[in-house]
C-alpha positions in Angstrom: 0.0 0.0 0.0 1.6 3.3 -1.2 1.1 6.5 0.8 1.4 10.1 -0.3 2.1 11.2 3.3 4.4 9.7 5.9 2.0 11.1 8.6 -0.9 9.2 7.0 1.2 6.1 6.8 2.2 6.2 10.5 -1.4 6.8 11.6 -2.6 3.9 9.5 0.1 1.6 10.8 -0.8 2.4 14.5 -4.5 2.0 13.8 -3.9 -1.4 12.1 -2.3 -2.7 15.4 -5.7 -2.9 16.9 -7.3 -6.4 16.9 -9.4 -7.2 13.8 -8.3 -4.0 12.0 -6.4 -4.6 8.7 -4.6 -1.9 6.8 -7.5 -1.1 4.5 -9.9 -0.7 7.4 -7.3 1.3 9.3 -7.0 3.6 6.2 -10.7 4.1 6.1 -10.9 5.0 9.8 -8.0 7.4 9.6 -9.5 9.1 6.5 -12.8 9.3 8.4 -11.1 11.1 11.3 -9.5 13.6 8.9 -13.0 14.5 7.6 -14.2 15.2 11.2 -13.7 18.4 13.0 -10.3 18.8 14.8 -12.3 19.0 18.1 -13.8 15.6 17.6 -10.4 14.0 16.9 -9.0 15.7 20.0 -11.9 14.4 22.2 -11.2 10.9 21.0 -7.5 11.2 21.6 -8.1 12.7 25.1 -10.6 10.0 26.0 -8.0 7.3 25.1 -5.2 9.1 26.9 -7.2 9.5 30.1 -8.4 5.9 29.9 -4.9 4.6 29.6 -3.4 6.7 32.3 -6.1 6.6 34.9 -8.0 3.3 34.5 -8.1 1.1 37.6 -9.0 -2.5 38.3 -11.5 -3.4 41.1 -9.6 -4.6 44.1 -12.2 -7.3 44.7 -13.1 -8.8 41.3 -10.4 -7.3 39.0 -12.9 -5.8 36.6 -12.1 -2.5 35.0 -13.3 0.3 37.2 -13.1 4.1 37.9 -12.9 3.5 41.6 -11.4 1.1 44.1 -14.5 -1.1 43.9 -16.4 -1.5 40.7 -20.1 -0.6 40.6 -21.1 -4.3 40.7 -19.0 -5.1 43.8 -20.1 -2.0 45.6 -23.8 -2.7 44.9 -25.3 -4.1 48.2 -28.2 -5.7 46.2 -25.7 -8.1 44.5 -25.3 -11.5 46.0 -21.6 -11.8 47.2 -21.9 -15.5 48.0 -22.4 -16.2 44.3 -19.3 -15.5 42.1 -19.1 -16.0 38.3 -15.6 -16.7 37.1 -14.9 -15.1 33.6 -12.0 -14.4 31.4 -12.3 -10.6 30.9 -14.5 -7.6 31.0 -16.2 -8.5 27.7 -17.7 -11.6 29.4 -18.9 -9.5 32.3 -20.7 -7.2 29.9 -22.2 -10.1 28.0 -23.6 -11.7 31.1 -24.8 -8.4 32.5 -26.7 -7.7 29.3 -28.8 -10.9 29.9 -30.3 -9.4 33.1 -30.4 -12.9 34.5 -27.5 -12.8 37.0 -27.5 -11.0 40.3 -24.3 -12.3 41.8 -20.7 -10.9 41.6 -17.8 -11.7 39.3 -14.1 -12.6 39.4 -12.2 -11.6 36.2 -9.2 -13.9 35.6 -7.5 -11.7 33.0 -7.1 -14.6 30.5 -7.0 -18.4 30.4 -4.2 -20.9 31.0 -2.4 -21.4 27.7 1.0 -23.0 27.7 1.3 -22.5 23.9 1.1 -18.7 24.6 3.2 -18.8 27.7 0.3 -18.0 30.0 0.4 -20.0 33.3 -1.7 -19.8 36.5 0.7 -17.2 38.0 -0.2 -14.8 35.1 -3.9 -14.8 36.1 -5.8 -13.7 39.2 -6.4 -17.3 40.3 -4.5 -16.9 43.6 -6.8 -14.1 44.7 -9.8 -16.2 43.8 -8.6 -19.1 45.8 -8.0 -16.8 48.8 -11.5 -15.4 48.6 -12.9 -19.0 48.6 -10.8 -19.8 51.6 -12.3 -16.9 53.5 -15.6 -18.8 53.5 -17.8 -16.0 52.1 -18.5 -17.7 48.8 -21.1 -20.4 48.5 -20.9 -21.1 44.8 -18.5 -20.5 41.9 -19.9 -20.5 38.4 -17.2 -21.3 35.8 -18.2 -19.2 32.8 -15.1 -19.5 30.6 -15.4 -20.3 26.9 -15.7 -24.0 26.1 -12.3 -24.3 24.5 -9.3 -26.5 25.6 -7.8 -23.5 27.3 -11.1 -22.6 29.1 -11.6 -26.2 30.3 -8.0 -26.4 31.4 -8.4 -23.3 33.5 -11.7 -24.4 35.0 -10.1 -27.7 36.0 -7.0 -26.1 37.5 -9.2 -23.8 39.7 -11.4 -26.7 40.6 -8.4 -28.7 41.9 -7.1 -25.6 43.8 -10.3 -25.3 45.8 -11.1 -29.0 46.1 -12.1 -29.9 49.6 -13.2 -26.3 50.5 -16.8 -25.6 51.4 -17.9 -24.2 48.1 -20.1 -25.5 45.3 -18.8 -25.3 41.8 -21.0 -25.2 38.6 -20.5 -24.4 35.0 -22.8 -22.7 32.5 -25.0 -25.1 30.5 -23.8 -26.0 27.1 -26.3 -23.9 25.3 -23.1 -22.2 24.3 -21.5 -24.2 21.4 -18.2 -25.8 22.1 -15.4 -23.4 21.1 -17.6 -20.3 21.2 -16.6 -17.2 23.1 -19.2 -15.8 25.5 -19.1 -12.3 24.0 -20.6 -13.6 20.8 -23.4 -15.5 22.3 -26.9 -14.1 22.0 -28.4 -12.8 25.3 -31.2 -15.3 25.5 -28.9 -18.3 25.1 -26.3 -16.9 27.5 -29.0 -16.1 30.1 -30.5 -19.6 29.9 -27.0 -21.1 30.2 -26.4 -19.2 33.5 -29.8 -20.1 34.9 -29.5 -23.8 33.9 -25.9 -24.2 35.1 -24.8 -27.7 36.1 -22.5 -29.0 38.8 -18.9 -28.8 37.6 -18.1 -32.4 38.6 -20.9 -33.5 36.4 -19.5 -31.7 33.4 -16.2 -33.5 34.0 -17.9 -36.9 33.7 -19.8 -36.0 30.5 -17.1 -34.2 28.6 
């Protein structure tokens, strides 16, 4: 792809580093920004700069937050004895959109993947285990995607808390094997949460 401007080329390159954005799409986005008012571009730039420099993570569930505790953890109407274990904030948003879940969350920040060099120590598994050991959680819902990495992570956590006084369940397989939660429709995902099954049972049937 030939560029008449080095500034344009640099902007397209940086934009194309975003996931799912190829160079042609990046070029289209950059040209769109050039057509907008300078004020709009500055607002976008400012929003991204402020986000990157001041974003925090909830000290309880590790969700992205503006304050020490995210709105979900700080909400007294949420059931703190029920915790849904997810990979990242996109899964929290997907489950919240169903309107079917009133417990809290624990965001792992990824899945165990030896091929990518991601081990248990790279995730927030230790803090989850500590919360379970404190005895305030009655049930953990494993809501990771049904991939090899997701199943490996579920099983690892299950073994870490085995013998502790906590129930473990997994979302029902209304979600197709290999699918990511963020792409599931709200009705299917909501039913999968409501119709969750004991985790031990899922081990026997998989």
